[in-house]
VEXVO-196179 format. One line per 10 residues: number of its first residue (from 1); their letters; for each residue x, y, z of C-alpha. Coordinates in steps of 0.02 Angstrom, whole numbers. Example, Ala and Ser with C-alpha at 12.3 -4.5 7.8 and 13.67 -1.06 7.14 Angstrom:
2
1 = AS = 615/-225/390 | 684/-53/357 .
// end
This chain:
589
1 = MKEFFKFVFA = -1907/570/-4976 | -1976/629/-5142 | -1802/625/-5217 | -1775/452/-5144 | -1931/379/-5228 | -1886/471/-5387 | -1716/389/-5385 | -1789/216/-5345 | -1921/226/-5483 | -1791/288/-5607 .
11 = SMLGFILSFI = -1679/141/-5563 | -1824/19/-5579 | -1872/93/-5747 | -1692/81/-5807 | -1684/-100/-5751 | -1848/-143/-5839 | -1795/-56/-5999 | -1626/-143/-5995 | -1712/-310/-5969 | -1827/-277/-6118 .
21 = VVFILLILVV = -1680/-227/-6229 | -1580/-383/-6179 | -1734/-492/-6206 | -1761/-419/-6380 | -1578/-444/-6423 | -1590/-624/-6362 | -1742/-653/-6474 | -1648/-578/-6621 | -1496/-689/-6589 | -1601/-846/-6571 .
31 = TAMVSTAAND = -1700/-800/-6727 | -1538/-777/-6823 | -1475/-944/-6758 | -1635/-1033/-6808 | -1632/-948/-6977 | -1454/-1007/-7002 | -1504/-1181/-6946 | -1649/-1185/-7069 | -1529/-1155/-7213 | -1396/-1290/-7210 .
41 = GKVSPASNSI = -1288/-1191/-7329 | -1283/-1330/-7460 | -1282/-1278/-7642 | -1283/-1372/-7806 | -1135/-1327/-7917 | -1152/-1230/-8080 | -1098/-1316/-8239 | -911/-1325/-8275 | -863/-1304/-8091 | -722/-1363/-7981 .
51 = MHISLDYPIK = -734/-1428/-7803 | -624/-1334/-7679 | -552/-1438/-7536 | -449/-1359/-7397 | -486/-1462/-7238 | -413/-1329/-7124 | -501/-1392/-6967 | -494/-1546/-6853 | -577/-1692/-6942 | -691/-1799/-6835 .
61 = ERTDKNPFSE = -773/-1964/-6884 | -943/-1885/-6910 | -1000/-1710/-6954 | -1059/-1618/-6799 | -1246/-1598/-6791 | -1227/-1412/-6770 | -1348/-1295/-6859 | -1251/-1146/-6791 | -1088/-1196/-6875 | -1083/-1043/-6986 .
71 = LSFMGFENKK = -1143/-918/-6857 | -1020/-792/-6786 | -1071/-697/-6632 | -980/-582/-6510 | -809/-629/-6578 | -838/-818/-6573 | -807/-863/-6753 | -881/-1023/-6819 | -845/-1110/-6982 | -940/-1250/-7064 .
81 = TLGLNEILKG = -842/-1411/-7047 | -867/-1589/-7108 | -833/-1756/-7028 | -737/-1892/-7118 | -901/-1975/-7169 | -963/-1824/-7267 | -791/-1782/-7340 | -783/-1956/-7416 | -963/-1945/-7476 | -934/-1773/-7553 .
91 = IEDAKSDDHI = -785/-1836/-7655 | -881/-1991/-7707 | -1032/-1890/-7764 | -921/-1768/-7859 | -846/-1913/-7956 | -1009/-1942/-8049 | -1072/-1761/-8048 | -1062/-1693/-8226 | -1056/-1515/-8158 | -892/-1550/-8066 .
101 = KGIYLDASSV = -745/-1557/-8185 | -605/-1573/-8059 | -542/-1541/-7883 | -433/-1399/-7820 | -344/-1463/-7665 | -287/-1315/-7561 | -219/-1395/-7403 | -74/-1334/-7297 | -104/-1445/-7146 | -229/-1583/-7112 .
111 = SAGFASIEEI = -283/-1605/-6930 | -313/-1792/-6935 | -221/-1954/-6904 | -134/-2041/-7046 | -270/-2174/-7062 | -402/-2038/-7090 | -288/-1950/-7215 | -267/-2119/-7300 | -455/-2136/-7322 | -470/-1962/-7398 .
121 = RNALLDFKKS = -320/-1993/-7510 | -394/-2158/-7571 | -558/-2069/-7608 | -461/-1941/-7713 | -370/-2079/-7807 | -538/-2160/-7842 | -606/-1991/-7900 | -470/-1984/-8034 | -536/-2145/-8111 | -677/-2039/-8182 .
131 = GKFILAYSEV = -550/-1950/-8293 | -570/-1786/-8197 | -418/-1691/-8136 | -351/-1649/-7963 | -234/-1502/-7942 | -148/-1468/-7774 | -74/-1301/-7720 | -11/-1233/-7556 | 110/-1108/-7483 | 166/-1237/-7354 .
141 = YSQGAYYLAT = 139/-1425/-7352 | 144/-1519/-7187 | 189/-1703/-7208 | 7/-1754/-7190 | -50/-1624/-7315 | 88/-1672/-7437 | 40/-1856/-7423 | -138/-1807/-7466 | -77/-1698/-7610 | 16/-1844/-7690 .
151 = AADKIYLNPE = -154/-1906/-7749 | -161/-1754/-7867 | -112/-1750/-8051 | -8/-1595/-8018 | 68/-1525/-7858 | 117/-1342/-7854 | 209/-1245/-7720 | 223/-1059/-7688 | 396/-998/-7747 | 434/-944/-7568 .
161 = GMVDFRGLNS = 345/-1090/-7485 | 399/-1251/-7402 | 373/-1439/-7407 | 396/-1529/-7241 | 472/-1699/-7283 | 583/-1757/-7139 | 514/-1927/-7089 | 389/-1972/-6954 | 412/-1930/-6771 | 326/-1990/-6612 .
171 = EIMFVKGALD = 363/-1899/-6450 | 311/-1943/-6273 | 293/-1825/-6126 | 359/-1893/-5959 | 295/-1816/-5797 | 392/-1916/-5667 | 505/-1768/-5630 | 355/-1656/-5595 | 278/-1789/-5483 | 443/-1807/-5390 .
181 = KLEIEAQIIK = 449/-1620/-5358 | 271/-1629/-5291 | 315/-1785/-5191 | 177/-1886/-5273 | 210/-2071/-5304 | 119/-2159/-5447 | 87/-2336/-5384 | 74/-2446/-5538 | -17/-2611/-5557 | -4/-2684/-5734 .
191 = VGTYKSAVEP = 7/-2835/-5847 | 107/-2834/-6008 | 289/-2806/-6049 | 241/-2669/-6172 | 98/-2591/-6072 | 187/-2425/-6071 | 38/-2314/-6033 | 111/-2300/-5858 | 288/-2254/-5910 | 265/-2065/-5911 .
201 = FILDKMSEAN = 223/-2076/-5725 | 369/-2186/-5669 | 511/-2154/-5793 | 596/-2005/-5871 | 626/-2089/-6038 | 563/-2236/-6142 | 597/-2413/-6085 | 686/-2526/-6208 | 527/-2628/-6235 | 429/-2470/-6273 .
211 = RLQVTSFLGS = 565/-2405/-6389 | 559/-2571/-6482 | 371/-2565/-6511 | 368/-2382/-6562 | 514/-2410/-6681 | 421/-2557/-6756 | 249/-2481/-6786 | 320/-2310/-6835 | 437/-2396/-6958 | 291/-2493/-7031 .
221 = MYDHFISEVS = 188/-2333/-7052 | 337/-2242/-7128 | 372/-2380/-7253 | 192/-2371/-7312 | 201/-2181/-7321 | 360/-2185/-7427 | 293/-2326/-7537 | 134/-2230/-7580 | 227/-2067/-7614 | 348/-2164/-7724 .
231 = KSRKIPKNLL = 206/-2242/-7822 | 116/-2075/-7849 | 268/-1966/-7885 | 368/-2101/-7976 | 519/-2068/-7865 | 621/-2220/-7807 | 592/-2267/-7625 | 776/-2265/-7582 | 790/-2087/-7648 | 639/-2033/-7543 .
241 = FSIADSAKIR = 718/-2111/-7388 | 877/-2015/-7426 | 785/-1851/-7456 | 698/-1864/-7287 | 848/-1931/-7192 | 960/-1787/-7249 | 823/-1655/-7246 | 864/-1613/-7427 | 705/-1513/-7455 | 765/-1350/-7381 .
251 = SPKDAAIYKM = 697/-1230/-7511 | 557/-1226/-7641 | 687/-1255/-7778 | 743/-1415/-7690 | 565/-1479/-7694 | 558/-1448/-7882 | 732/-1522/-7915 | 687/-1684/-7827 | 518/-1688/-7916 | 422/-1678/-7753 .
261 = VDGLKYKDEV = 318/-1543/-7838 | 279/-1510/-8021 | 317/-1326/-8016 | 334/-1166/-7915 | 187/-1051/-7945 | 94/-908/-7865 | -91/-930/-7835 | -143/-821/-7982 | -42/-935/-8097 | -126/-1088/-8024 .
271 = LDELKSLLKI = -297/-1009/-8048 | -252/-974/-8229 | -206/-1156/-8253 | -372/-1209/-8177 | -461/-1095/-8300 | -362/-1174/-8440 | -413/-1348/-8383 | -594/-1291/-8382 | -569/-1207/-8552 | -630/-1038/-8497 .
281 = DKKKDLKSVS = -560/-866/-8532 | -431/-806/-8405 | -529/-645/-8384 | -680/-741/-8320 | -707/-802/-8143 | -691/-983/-8095 | -849/-1073/-8042 | -814/-1170/-7885 | -900/-1246/-7735 | -818/-1295/-7571 .
291 = IEEYSPGSDE = -839/-1474/-7514 | -925/-1407/-7357 | -1059/-1321/-7461 | -1073/-1452/-7599 | -1236/-1538/-7635 | -1243/-1663/-7779 | -1427/-1632/-7811 | -1588/-1725/-7774 | -1604/-1914/-7755 | -1794/-1910/-7764 .
301 = GEEPSKNRIA = -1799/-2026/-7915 | -1717/-2169/-7821 | -1822/-2302/-7738 | -1768/-2313/-7556 | -1711/-2488/-7507 | -1794/-2578/-7363 | -1629/-2658/-7317 | -1514/-2562/-7203 | -1334/-2573/-7147 | -1305/-2489/-6979 .
311 = VIYASGEIIS = -1141/-2396/-6958 | -1110/-2372/-6772 | -981/-2239/-6731 | -877/-2276/-6576 | -756/-2130/-6562 | -656/-2068/-6414 | -608/-2132/-6242 | -711/-2277/-6175 | -803/-2234/-6015 | -948/-2301/-5915 .
321 = GEGNDETIGS = -1117/-2217/-5933 | -1191/-2114/-6074 | -1040/-2025/-6144 | -1064/-1904/-6289 | -1013/-1876/-6470 | -830/-1864/-6417 | -823/-2013/-6297 | -880/-2193/-6304 | -1008/-2211/-6166 | -1042/-2396/-6132 .
331 = ERISRAIRKA = -1228/-2365/-6109 | -1247/-2260/-6266 | -1147/-2372/-6383 | -1213/-2537/-6316 | -1390/-2468/-6334 | -1352/-2419/-6515 | -1288/-2595/-6554 | -1440/-2671/-6468 | -1557/-2559/-6569 | -1472/-2610/-6731 .
341 = RTDDKVKAIV = -1472/-2797/-6692 | -1657/-2799/-6646 | -1710/-2700/-6800 | -1765/-2823/-6935 | -1730/-2694/-7070 | -1547/-2688/-7020 | -1464/-2833/-7109 | -1284/-2801/-7053 | -1184/-2693/-6933 | -1022/-2600/-6962 .
351 = LRVNSPGGSA = -939/-2542/-6801 | -824/-2395/-6839 | -694/-2387/-6700 | -577/-2241/-6670 | -523/-2257/-6489 | -368/-2268/-6378 | -469/-2374/-6255 | -517/-2334/-6077 | -618/-2422/-5943 | -602/-2613/-5948 .
361 = LASDVIWRET = -777/-2633/-5875 | -856/-2514/-6002 | -763/-2605/-6143 | -834/-2771/-6085 | -1011/-2702/-6082 | -994/-2652/-6265 | -907/-2816/-6310 | -1057/-2912/-6243 | -1174/-2822/-6363 | -1062/-2858/-6513 .
371 = VLAKKSKPVI = -1065/-3043/-6468 | -1255/-3043/-6459 | -1268/-2945/-6622 | -1155/-3069/-6713 | -1276/-3210/-6672 | -1413/-3130/-6779 | -1322/-3033/-6917 | -1148/-2996/-6985 | -1041/-2878/-6881 | -891/-2798/-6967 .
381 = VSMGDLAASG = -767/-2681/-6883 | -687/-2535/-6974 | -539/-2461/-6881 | -494/-2277/-6896 | -335/-2192/-6834 | -340/-2288/-6669 | -420/-2449/-6613 | -309/-2502/-6470 | -326/-2583/-6301 | -510/-2557/-6253 .
391 = GYYISCAADS = -536/-2504/-6435 | -476/-2677/-6486 | -575/-2760/-6346 | -740/-2697/-6419 | -683/-2750/-6594 | -619/-2926/-6566 | -786/-3018/-6572 | -829/-2958/-6748 | -845/-3074/-6898 | -710/-2975/-6986 .
401 = IFAQPNTITG = -595/-2828/-6947 | -534/-2698/-7072 | -393/-2577/-7035 | -286/-2455/-7132 | -98/-2494/-7149 | -66/-2343/-7036 | -201/-2380/-6907 | -130/-2398/-6731 | -203/-2551/-6646 | -166/-2694/-6525 .
411 = SIGVFGIIPN = -108/-2637/-6352 | -188/-2791/-6273 | -142/-2758/-6093 | -211/-2694/-5929 | -154/-2571/-5796 | -208/-2469/-5646 | -132/-2315/-5562 | -160/-2271/-5379 | -70/-2110/-5330 | 10/-2099/-5160 .
421 = MKKFFNNKLG = -4/-1914/-5112 | 44/-1930/-4928 | 207/-1830/-4942 | 125/-1702/-5054 | -11/-1668/-4925 | 108/-1676/-4778 | 261/-1584/-4843 | 191/-1467/-4975 | 23/-1420/-4900 | 46/-1459/-4715 .
431 = ITFDGVKTSQ = -109/-1571/-4717 | -119/-1733/-4619 | -252/-1868/-4610 | -313/-1983/-4473 | -467/-2091/-4455 | -554/-2248/-4395 | -604/-2402/-4497 | -704/-2557/-4457 | -605/-2679/-4566 | -432/-2699/-4638 .
441 = FADLGSVTRP = -474/-2644/-4815 | -610/-2516/-4779 | -501/-2375/-4848 | -434/-2474/-4996 | -385/-2353/-5134 | -351/-2204/-5023 | -229/-2081/-5101 | -173/-2013/-4931 | -53/-2158/-4895 | 48/-2291/-4987 .
451 = LTDAEKMIYQ = -28/-2460/-5029 | 11/-2605/-4913 | 80/-2768/-4986 | -90/-2850/-4960 | -177/-2709/-5053 | -52/-2719/-5197 | -91/-2904/-5210 | -278/-2870/-5220 | -254/-2746/-5361 | -128/-2857/-5452 .
461 = NEVNKTYATF = -247/-3005/-5446 | -386/-2896/-5517 | -274/-2835/-5658 | -214/-3013/-5695 | -394/-3074/-5700 | -444/-2934/-5821 | -296/-2973/-5934 | -341/-3159/-5935 | -521/-3112/-5981 | -461/-2992/-6116 .
471 = TKKVADGRKK = -343/-3116/-6199 | -473/-3257/-6189 | -603/-3150/-6276 | -480/-3097/-6410 | -428/-3278/-6434 | -610/-3334/-6453 | -650/-3192/-6572 | -495/-3217/-6679 | -506/-3408/-6669 | -329/-3423/-6601 .
481 = SQAYIDSIGQ = -254/-3494/-6443 | -247/-3386/-6288 | -60/-3422/-6275 | -34/-3348/-6448 | -136/-3192/-6408 | -34/-3172/-6249 | 127/-3183/-6351 | 74/-3040/-6468 | -19/-2950/-6329 | 78/-2896/-6176 .
491 = GRVWSGKEAL = 16/-2719/-6210 | 113/-2707/-6374 | 54/-2582/-6504 | 50/-2630/-6689 | 20/-2539/-6852 | -126/-2600/-6957 | -4/-2681/-7078 | 82/-2774/-6936 | -86/-2823/-6862 | -135/-2903/-7027 .
501 = ENGLVDKLGN = 25/-3006/-7023 | -2/-3067/-6845 | -188/-3101/-6864 | -263/-2961/-6761 | -353/-2893/-6915 | -419/-2980/-7071 | -400/-2854/-7211 | -328/-2684/-7252 | -462/-2566/-7311 | -572/-2417/-7272 .
511 = IDDAIASAAR = -747/-2399/-7205 | -823/-2422/-7379 | -733/-2588/-7394 | -804/-2639/-7225 | -980/-2589/-7279 | -962/-2686/-7443 | -903/-2838/-7345 | -1053/-2823/-7227 | -1170/-2817/-7377 | -1091/-2973/-7453 .
521 = KANIKDYKIV = -1104/-3069/-7289 | -1286/-3015/-7273 | -1315/-3065/-7455 | -1392/-2897/-7503 | -1354/-2783/-7649 | -1471/-2636/-7621 | -1464/-2554/-7451 | -1472/-2391/-7359 | -1340/-2334/-7234 | -1405/-2281/-7063 .
531 = SYPAQVDPLK = -1293/-2205/-6930 | -1296/-2241/-6743 | -1299/-2179/-6608 | -1407/-2026/-6636 | -1299/-1871/-6621 | -1326/-1754/-6475 | -1462/-1625/-6508 | -1375/-1460/-6546 | -1491/-1354/-6439 | -1469/-1470/-6291 .
541 = SLFDHSADKV = -1281/-1473/-6322 | -1278/-1283/-6331 | -1345/-1263/-6154 | -1274/-1420/-6072 | -1107/-1392/-5983 | -1089/-1223/-6069 | -966/-1162/-5936 | -851/-1311/-5970 | -861/-1279/-6157 | -816/-1096/-6139 .
551 = KTYFVKRELG = -669/-1143/-6026 | -609/-1274/-6150 | -624/-1150/-6294 | -509/-1024/-6210 | -384/-1156/-6150 | -370/-1224/-6328 | -353/-1049/-6395 | -210/-1008/-6276 | -116/-1173/-6283 | -135/-1214/-6468 .
561 = ESYLYYEQLK = -49/-1379/-6510 | 10/-1393/-6329 | -172/-1422/-6277 | -138/-1607/-6311 | -18/-1615/-6162 | -141/-1524/-6049 | -278/-1645/-6101 | -164/-1794/-6071 | -126/-1739/-5892 | -308/-1700/-5857 .
571 = SALNLSGVQT = -361/-1871/-5923 | -230/-1959/-5816 | -293/-1874/-5658 | -470/-1934/-5696 | -427/-2118/-5721 | -526/-2236/-5611 | -540/-2425/-5606 | -442/-2550/-5710 | -392/-2476/-5879 | -373/-2554/-6051 .
581 = RMPYNITVK = -306/-2405/-6145 | -166/-2350/-6260 | 9/-2318/-6195 | -6/-2129/-6176 | -71/-2023/-6322 | 23/-2065/-6482 | 36/-1922/-6605 | 129/-1958/-6767 | 183/-1809/-6871 .
// end
């Protein structure tokens, strides 16, 4: 018995000591996190410095409100990242910063859509108006990174490197074969000749209508891409088309021969050239600051303006409810618009939309708030990489719409998918269903059996009604006939350049152009930019849904670029209600 109690007390003591050690470690970790959070890592550059830009991370619309961005713990490495908003601001601030003499662009691949790359590239071109230099260097240039690099005065490539210049490509994953093997039938209810969001579930290749629209908007984006490269590199467009079409850039020497780059250099040679541009001895170190760490200095001398322009970020899939920083929750975004329209200090609203669409009902909730806001102050829409289907729905009521030439927009159409999983349950799993109902349509929407003709009619009428509502609201917002909107609608996707030609957008430009337009319409010159909605508190975000975040982290880590297909399938399985969303996920590369 004595030995028993001795063992029990020893175990209890060990448990208590272990708990104390873990508790102390937890305090130390939290203290380190808070300490890191207290220091945002921003530094003012020394005199005669260069700004280093690499952008080797996914670029979101806004910088994450994450004070732990530079903290690495237990193998989970974190790196400070910037959203598009702060990247553009950093380049703009550096333009007038006497300490910054130039930019060193060190980008191999840019994880962003072409419209976002366009905004950064335009900011770099504007930076050069100051007379400062931009020098680009990389071992490998993806097409997006090369497009960005063409804003530089000089482009250098590693002597053993590569430039990817083969033309644009858009690929669609079709899952009908997999559904057939599982004996799952995707029952489709839709409106729109081009509403091809459903095609991956019912076809094994693109329909002719879908091929036509993709060829059209991809061709428009490609023409703009080639035109801008031609202008920057002073290479004829027809030669650039030929270079890409024949894949003539097969070695670093080819890139130099065709003047795609200004020279083949190793990094030490590039660093020596930077030192020469800064007029410092080659034996001395370069002074540089990354754009993530850059701070232009204090603005304390400036008198803050009482006028405000609210920039409301609507980014991600449109869903009902609150949503988060990566989705457009109808409650959260409509509340942000309502807050901005009822604030007397806010003189104008810019709605920044980057969305493939989503729930038709959620889109309508947000649309209603834009209509109300427009009655009291100017509302301008700035489109990012995507503003299609539901993304266009929430945009159409604005006073004016800005898009980039390579924005993907339109997709004015509606669909619904109701899976019939009867054979899957019966034949694959040996599961059957039976039940009792009090009325004919009590089990409407059940996935355990096929739809009846009467049920199909109910769904089709609902989809038709939503499409009629959608096209009417677009027609009212764009001041065009509903018949005309129907003719360019039908679910068809357009590039920003095409959308300008058919009247779906008003001007080509970036978010700064949209803000400037809002200021003019509000008749104000001095103003402060305020962002809505408030970003999710990092501490709350850290502990909310942590299991899901860990799972997502490891799935992304294992699947890499293929995570996109996993996410697409997962999203399709979670669709509910009538949808106004993009035809599948379009990735141009």
